[in-house]
C-alpha positions in Angstrom: -33.8 -13.3 -67.6 -32.0 -12.3 -64.7 -32.5 -13.9 -61.5 -31.3 -12.2 -58.2 -31.6 -13.5 -54.5 -32.2 -10.5 -53.3 -35.2 -9.8 -55.7 -36.6 -12.8 -54.8 -36.8 -13.7 -51.6 -36.1 -17.2 -50.4 -38.9 -18.2 -48.4 -38.3 -22.5 -47.9 -35.5 -25.0 -48.5 -35.4 -28.6 -48.7 -32.9 -31.2 -50.3 -33.5 -30.9 -53.4 -34.2 -27.1 -53.9 -34.9 -24.0 -52.4 -38.0 -22.0 -52.7 -38.4 -18.3 -53.7 -41.5 -16.1 -53.6 -41.9 -14.8 -57.4 -44.8 -12.6 -56.7 -47.9 -12.3 -54.2 -49.8 -14.9 -56.4 -46.6 -17.2 -57.3 -43.4 -19.1 -56.0 -40.7 -20.4 -57.5 -39.1 -24.0 -57.0 -35.5 -23.6 -57.4 -33.4 -27.3 -57.6 -29.9 -26.8 -56.7 -27.3 -26.8 -59.7 -26.9 -31.2 -59.3 -30.3 -32.1 -59.9 -30.6 -34.6 -62.9 -31.5 -33.2 -66.6 -35.4 -33.2 -67.0 -36.4 -33.3 -63.4 -38.5 -30.0 -63.1 -40.3 -31.1 -66.3 -40.9 -34.5 -64.9 -42.2 -33.0 -61.6 -44.3 -30.4 -63.1 -46.5 -33.2 -65.1 -46.5 -35.3 -61.9 -48.0 -32.2 -60.0 -50.0 -31.6 -62.9 -51.8 -35.5 -63.0 -52.5 -34.8 -58.8 -54.5 -31.5 -59.4 -56.4 -33.0 -62.3 -57.0 -36.2 -60.4 -59.2 -33.3 -58.1 -56.5 -33.5 -55.2 -55.9 -30.2 -53.5 -52.5 -29.3 -54.9 -51.0 -25.9 -56.3 -51.4 -25.2 -60.1 -48.8 -25.5 -62.5 -47.5 -22.4 -64.1 -44.5 -23.5 -65.9 -40.8 -24.2 -66.0 -38.4 -22.0 -66.6 -34.3 -22.0 -66.3 -32.6 -19.9 -64.4 -28.5 -19.5 -65.0 -28.7 -23.2 -65.8 -30.7 -24.1 -62.8 -34.1 -25.8 -63.2 -37.2 -24.0 -61.6 -41.2 -24.6 -61.7 -43.5 -21.6 -61.1 -46.2 -22.7 -58.8 -49.8 -20.8 -58.2 -48.7 -19.4 -54.3 -50.6 -21.1 -51.5 -50.6 -18.9 -48.3 -50.1 -21.4 -45.0 -47.7 -22.8 -43.3 -46.7 -26.5 -43.1 -48.7 -28.9 -40.6 -45.3 -29.2 -38.5 -45.1 -25.5 -38.1 -49.0 -25.8 -37.1 -48.7 -28.4 -34.6 -45.5 -26.5 -32.7 -48.1 -23.5 -32.8 -51.1 -25.4 -31.5 -49.5 -29.0 -29.3 -53.0 -29.4 -28.5 -54.0 -30.5 -31.9 -51.5 -33.0 -32.4 -53.8 -35.7 -33.0 -56.1 -34.6 -34.9 -53.5 -33.2 -37.3 -52.2 -37.0 -37.1 -55.7 -38.0 -38.4 -55.7 -35.2 -41.0 -52.5 -36.6 -42.1 -54.1 -40.2 -43.0 -57.1 -39.3 -44.2 -55.2 -36.9 -46.8 -52.8 -39.7 -47.9 -55.9 -41.8 -48.3 -57.8 -39.3 -50.6 -54.4 -39.5 -53.0 -54.9 -43.7 -52.8 -57.9 -43.4 -53.6 -57.0 -41.9 -57.5 -55.7 -44.3 -59.7 -53.2 -42.7 -62.7 -51.4 -44.6 -65.7 -49.0 -41.4 -67.0 -46.9 -42.0 -63.9 -43.4 -43.9 -63.3 -44.2 -47.1 -61.6 -43.4 -47.2 -58.2 -41.5 -51.2 -58.3 -38.9 -49.7 -61.2 -38.9 -46.6 -59.3 -37.9 -48.9 -55.7 -35.8 -51.1 -58.2 -33.2 -48.4 -59.4 -33.1 -46.5 -55.6 -32.2 -49.9 -54.2 -29.7 -50.7 -56.8 -28.0 -47.2 -55.9 -27.9 -47.7 -52.6 -25.2 -46.6 -50.4 -23.3 -48.8 -47.7 -25.3 -51.5 -48.7 -23.1 -54.5 -50.3 -23.9 -56.2 -53.6 -25.1 -59.6 -51.8 -28.0 -57.7 -49.8 -29.1 -55.6 -52.5 -29.8 -58.6 -53.9 -31.7 -60.3 -51.0 -33.6 -57.0 -51.1 -34.3 -56.9 -54.7 -35.4 -60.7 -54.6 -38.1 -59.8 -51.5 -39.2 -56.6 -53.4 -40.4 -58.9 -56.3 -42.5 -61.2 -54.1 -44.3 -58.0 -52.8 -48.1 -57.3 -54.7 -47.7 -54.1 -56.7 -50.9 -51.8 -57.4 -52.0 -48.8 -59.7 -52.9 -46.5 -57.1 -51.6 -42.8 -57.3 -48.8 -42.7 -54.7 -47.0 -39.2 -53.2 -43.8 -41.3 -52.4 -42.7 -38.5 -50.1 -45.9 -38.0 -48.0 -45.0 -36.1 -44.3 -45.8 -33.4 -42.7 -43.6 -30.8 -44.2 -45.2 -31.3 -47.4 -48.7 -30.7 -46.0 -49.5 -26.7 -46.2 -52.3 -26.0 -43.7 -54.3 -22.8 -45.0 -57.4 -20.8 -43.6 -59.3 -23.1 -46.3 -58.1 -26.6 -46.7 -54.9 -28.2 -46.3 -53.3 -28.6 -49.4 -50.6 -31.1 -50.6 -47.1 -30.0 -52.2 -44.0 -31.4 -53.7 -45.0 -34.2 -56.2 -41.4 -35.0 -57.3 -41.4 -38.5 -56.5 -45.1 -39.3 -57.4 -45.9 -42.9 -58.9 -48.6 -45.5 -59.6 -48.3 -48.0 -57.0 -49.2 -49.3 -53.8 -50.6 -47.8 -51.0 -48.9 -49.8 -48.8 -45.1 -48.6 -49.6 -46.4 -45.1 -49.4 -47.8 -45.9 -46.4 -44.7 -47.7 -44.9 -42.6 -45.0 -46.3 -44.5 -42.1 -44.6 -43.7 -44.3 -41.6 -40.6 -44.8 -41.9 -39.9 -40.9 -42.1 -41.9 -40.3 -39.4 -40.0 -43.1 -36.8 -36.4 -41.8 -38.2 -36.6 -39.2 -40.7 -34.9 -35.9 -40.5 -36.0 -32.2 -41.0 -34.3 -29.8 -43.6 -31.0 -28.5 -42.4 -32.8 -25.3 -43.3 -34.7 -26.3 -39.7 -33.9 -24.3 -36.4 -33.0 -26.1 -33.5 -36.1 -25.0 -31.7 -38.2 -26.7 -34.5 -35.8 -29.8 -34.0 -36.4 -29.6 -30.2 -40.3 -29.5 -30.6 -40.4 -32.8 -33.1 -38.7 -34.9 -31.3 -41.1 -34.0 -28.1 -43.9 -35.1 -30.1 -42.9 -37.6 -32.8 -43.7 -40.8 -31.1 -46.9 -39.9 -30.5 -48.0 -38.0 -33.4 -46.9 -41.3 -35.4 -49.0 -43.7 -33.7 -51.8 -41.5 -33.9 -51.1 -41.1 -37.6 -50.5 -44.8 -38.1 -53.6 -46.1 -36.0 -55.7 -44.0 -37.7 -54.1 -44.8 -41.5 -54.8 -48.5 -41.0 -58.0 -48.3 -40.1 -59.5 -45.9 -42.8 -57.4 -47.8 -45.0 -58.3 -51.2 -43.9 -54.9 -52.4 -44.0 -52.6 -53.8 -41.0 -49.0 -53.3 -39.5 -48.1 -56.5 -40.5 -48.6 -55.7 -44.2 -46.9 -52.1 -43.8 -43.7 -54.1 -42.1 -43.1 -56.0 -45.0 -42.4 -53.2 -47.0 -40.0 -51.6 -45.0 -36.6 -53.5 -45.9 -37.2 -52.4 -49.7 -37.9 -48.7 -48.2 -35.2 -48.1 -46.1 -33.1 -49.6 -48.4 -34.5 -47.1 -51.0 -33.8 -44.3 -48.9 -30.1 -44.8 -48.5 -30.2 -43.6 -52.3 -31.2 -40.1 -51.5 -29.8 -37.5 -49.3 -29.7 -38.3 -45.6 -27.7 -37.3 -42.4 -25.4 -39.2 -40.6 -28.1 -40.5 -38.0 -30.5 -41.0 -40.2 -28.1 -43.5 -42.2 -27.7 -45.1 -39.3 -31.3 -46.0 -38.3 -32.1 -47.0 -41.6 -29.3 -49.3 -41.4 -30.5 -51.1 -38.0 -34.1 -51.1 -39.9 -32.5 -52.9 -42.7 -30.6 -55.2 -40.4 -33.1 -55.9 -38.4 -35.6 -56.9 -41.2 -33.3 -58.9 -43.5 -34.2 -62.8 -43.1 
């Protein structure tokens, strides 16, 4: 199959893939060339598990290889990200923060077994974390083993850029990091992303500025609602911040975010 960027307009871009309009009813998520083998197939399986669990997420049509790049064809959802929805209607900031917490809680109500184990994924990421001495990694891994695990469905990268606001219901996308494990881990990661995470490099300066203006208020509203509806404490979430911050260092992150993550790690070490 001959693929042309001209024939298939790009509609979004993230750290691992670009999104193209395949046709009126489908989109193509095309991974970057350096993606590990089997990445598309694994995400397709995880997204299908989430869909089968009854969550509102796009249907997986199938996987495809284009010029040695892996891709997934999804049902096309017509909507905007929660970030864009907040920028367009800042008066809805608090309701959107509450919605984020409620959608995440719905995910955690699902239990699953075919997914990768969250604890094992964290171990691997911490071992591969950039900029951490071996002794520091050993301390963090030892602490990780003392934290309680679970069997809930966890999205693994739950934040406003992965929520599409449509005319009907909000839709959860991007299940590449889905695992079975503890909801506290999922919440801790979302909390960390809302505080120090950076938007994708394709996001323009205006959106960066708008997000910066409301970030703290959104974070506090999300966390307050999340702790209440999931009956968890901020202290319990904080106990996961050290391994989550270390694990995130294994991912693509800009210099500013890496600096902030290292601050979190330094402040959290025993």
